[in-house]
C-alpha positions as CSV (number, residue, x, y, z in Angstrom):
1,M,160.7,7.8,122.8
2,L,159.2,9.1,125.7
3,T,159.6,12.9,126.2
4,A,157.2,13.8,129.3
5,T,157.9,15.7,131.8
6,A,157.3,16.5,135.1
7,G,160.3,18.7,135.8
8,F,162.0,21.5,134.0
9,R,161.0,20.8,130.1
10,H,163.8,21.9,127.7
11,D,162.6,24.0,124.6
12,S,164.5,21.3,122.3
13,I,162.0,18.0,123.4
14,A,160.5,19.7,119.1
15,A,163.6,18.6,118.0
16,A,164.3,15.8,119.1
17,R,161.5,14.5,117.9
18,Q,161.9,16.2,114.4
19,T,165.1,15.2,114.4
20,L,164.4,10.8,115.5
21,T,161.7,11.0,113.4
22,S,164.1,12.1,110.5
23,L,166.6,9.9,111.6
24,A,164.2,6.7,111.4
25,S,163.3,7.9,107.8
26,S,166.0,8.1,106.3
27,S,168.0,5.6,107.6
28,G,166.3,2.7,107.3
29,A,167.6,1.4,110.9
30,F,165.5,1.9,113.1
31,T,161.5,2.7,113.5
32,L,160.5,5.3,115.6
33,T,157.1,6.0,118.3
34,A,157.1,8.9,120.0
35,T,154.8,9.9,123.2
36,E,154.1,12.3,125.7
37,D,151.9,8.9,126.9
38,L,152.8,7.1,129.8
39,G,150.1,5.5,130.1
40,A,151.9,3.3,127.1
41,I,154.7,1.9,128.9
42,T,153.6,-1.2,129.6
43,A,154.7,-4.3,129.6
44,S,152.6,-5.3,126.5
45,T,154.2,-2.3,124.8
46,L,157.7,-2.6,125.0
47,S,157.3,-6.4,123.8
48,A,156.6,-4.5,121.1
49,Y,160.0,-2.7,120.5
50,D,163.1,-3.3,120.9
51,V,164.6,0.6,122.6
52,L,163.2,2.6,125.0
53,F,164.4,6.3,124.6
54,F,164.0,8.3,127.5
55,A,164.7,11.4,125.6
56,L,165.5,15.0,128.0
57,T,162.7,13.9,130.0
58,S,162.9,15.2,133.4
59,G,160.5,14.7,137.0
60,E,159.4,12.5,139.1
61,L,157.8,10.7,135.8
62,S,153.9,9.5,137.8
63,F,154.8,5.6,136.8
64,T,152.9,3.2,138.7
65,A,154.9,0.5,140.6
66,D,153.3,-2.2,137.6
67,Q,154.6,0.7,134.7
68,K,158.2,1.0,136.5
69,A,159.2,-3.5,136.7
70,A,158.5,-3.1,133.1
71,I,161.0,-1.4,132.2
72,L,163.3,-3.2,134.4
73,A,162.0,-6.5,133.6
74,F,161.8,-5.2,129.6
75,V,165.6,-4.4,129.8
76,S,167.6,-7.2,132.3
77,R,165.9,-9.7,130.1
78,G,167.6,-7.7,126.5
79,G,166.1,-4.7,125.4
80,G,168.0,-1.6,124.8
81,F,167.6,1.9,126.9
82,L,168.6,5.2,126.0
83,G,168.3,8.5,127.8
84,A,169.5,11.3,126.7
85,H,169.9,15.2,128.5
86,S,167.7,15.3,131.1
87,A,166.5,11.7,131.5
88,T,169.5,11.4,134.7
89,D,167.5,14.5,135.9
90,T,164.1,12.2,136.4
91,L,162.7,10.0,138.8
92,Y,165.4,10.7,141.8
93,D,162.6,8.7,143.7
94,W,162.7,5.6,142.1
95,P,166.8,3.9,143.2
96,E,166.6,1.9,141.0
97,Y,166.3,4.2,138.0
98,E,169.4,5.3,139.0
99,T,171.1,1.7,138.7
100,L,169.6,1.6,134.9
101,I,171.2,4.6,133.8
102,G,173.7,5.0,135.2
103,G,173.8,8.4,137.4
104,R,172.1,11.3,138.4
105,F,172.3,14.9,137.3
106,K,174.3,17.1,139.9
107,E,174.2,20.5,137.8
108,H,175.4,22.7,134.7
109,P,178.7,24.8,135.7
110,W,179.2,24.9,132.2
111,T,177.1,26.2,129.5
112,R,179.3,27.1,126.6
113,A,181.5,26.0,123.7
114,A,183.3,23.3,125.2
115,T,185.7,20.1,123.4
116,V,185.1,17.6,123.9
117,V,187.1,14.0,123.9
118,V,186.3,10.5,122.7
119,E,186.8,7.7,124.8
120,D,185.9,4.6,123.3
121,G,186.5,5.6,119.5
122,V,185.8,1.8,118.7
123,H,182.3,1.7,120.3
124,P,179.1,2.5,117.4
125,A,178.4,5.4,118.9
126,T,181.8,7.4,118.7
127,S,183.1,5.2,115.7
128,A,183.1,8.5,113.2
129,L,183.3,10.8,115.7
130,G,188.0,11.5,115.9
131,A,189.3,12.3,118.6
132,Q,187.7,15.1,119.5
133,F,185.2,17.2,118.7
134,S,183.9,21.6,119.2
135,I,180.1,21.7,120.8
136,E,178.2,24.4,122.8
137,E,176.7,22.4,125.4
138,E,175.3,22.9,128.8
139,F,177.4,20.3,130.8
140,Y,176.6,18.1,132.7
141,T,178.1,16.5,136.1
142,F,177.2,14.2,138.3
143,R,176.3,13.7,141.9
144,E,179.0,10.4,141.7
145,N,181.3,10.0,139.3
146,P,180.3,7.1,137.0
147,R,183.2,5.9,135.5
148,P,183.5,3.3,138.8
149,R,179.8,1.7,137.0
150,V,179.8,1.9,133.0
151,Q,182.5,2.3,130.0
152,V,182.7,5.5,129.6
153,L,182.5,6.7,125.4
154,L,182.5,10.8,126.0
155,R,184.6,12.9,128.1
156,L,184.6,16.6,128.5
157,D,187.5,18.5,128.3
158,A,187.3,20.4,131.6
159,A,190.5,22.8,130.4
160,S,188.0,23.7,127.7
161,V,186.5,25.2,130.5
162,G,189.2,26.0,132.3
163,A,188.0,23.4,135.2
164,S,190.3,20.7,136.3
165,G,189.0,17.4,137.4
166,D,187.4,14.4,134.9
167,F,184.0,14.9,133.4
168,P,182.1,11.5,131.6
169,L,179.8,13.2,129.7
170,A,178.3,9.6,127.2
171,W,178.7,5.9,128.7
172,A,177.7,2.5,128.4
173,K,176.8,-0.1,130.0
174,S,174.9,-3.5,131.1
175,Y,171.8,-3.6,132.2
176,G,171.0,-7.7,132.9
177,S,170.7,-9.2,129.6
178,G,169.9,-5.6,128.2
179,R,172.7,-2.8,126.8
180,V,172.1,0.9,128.7
181,Y,173.1,3.7,126.6
182,Y,173.4,7.6,127.9
183,N,175.3,10.9,126.4
184,A,174.2,14.1,128.5
185,L,174.3,16.1,125.0
186,G,170.7,17.7,124.0
187,H,170.3,20.9,126.2
188,F,170.2,23.0,122.6
189,P,168.0,21.8,119.4
190,A,170.9,22.8,118.0
191,T,172.6,19.7,119.2
192,W,170.1,17.6,117.5
193,Q,170.5,18.9,114.8
194,N,174.1,19.0,114.7
195,P,175.3,15.7,112.7
196,L,177.6,13.9,114.8
197,F,175.7,13.8,117.4
198,Q,172.8,12.1,114.7
199,Q,175.7,9.8,114.6
200,Q,175.9,9.6,117.9
201,L,172.1,8.5,118.8
202,T,171.9,6.4,115.3
203,G,174.9,4.3,116.3
204,A,173.6,4.4,119.6
205,I,170.1,2.9,119.0
206,R,171.3,-0.1,116.3
207,W,174.0,-0.5,119.3
208,A,171.2,-0.9,122.4
209,S,168.6,-3.3,119.7
210,G,171.5,-5.0,119.2
211,R,171.5,-5.1,115.6
């Protein structure tokens, strides 16, 4: 779990690390190493893990060319990759990263309570959520609608923010032999402490790891 930032730094990073540490301990579904050390992301290090999670990362993280190649190789050969919230506001100067994660952050026009629609109630990340749920969040939009390239799991109920249009919020996709999951929620500490969000992350980790 990488929480390094080179741009905006979210106040929720501490809550994210605490939540994932607690989930790892209580669920028994996974073990966790949390770091902000970019040097820890190498081909050798990644070979010991099933999933790489960019949680609230931002900006142009100073990975070397070898590190970037190692990340792509890790996923394409069967590893899992998770991104949360500003993981799509990360590494704009690396085009392959957009292909990996599935989208680029554009703006966050709504920061308020709104309704999230569950499009796929079968996926392990969403199977326990019901048809929809309400949450207070900073809701992202993306430079291009990711829907043609991904399996959308959640979308914003546009009417609940007085808008119209299609606004995917969470998705899954393949990258080579690997599995990628992204969730745009996570701006506030309260989101990470929300049981519905925790269920999504636990399910996503299991799915991305092939478990």
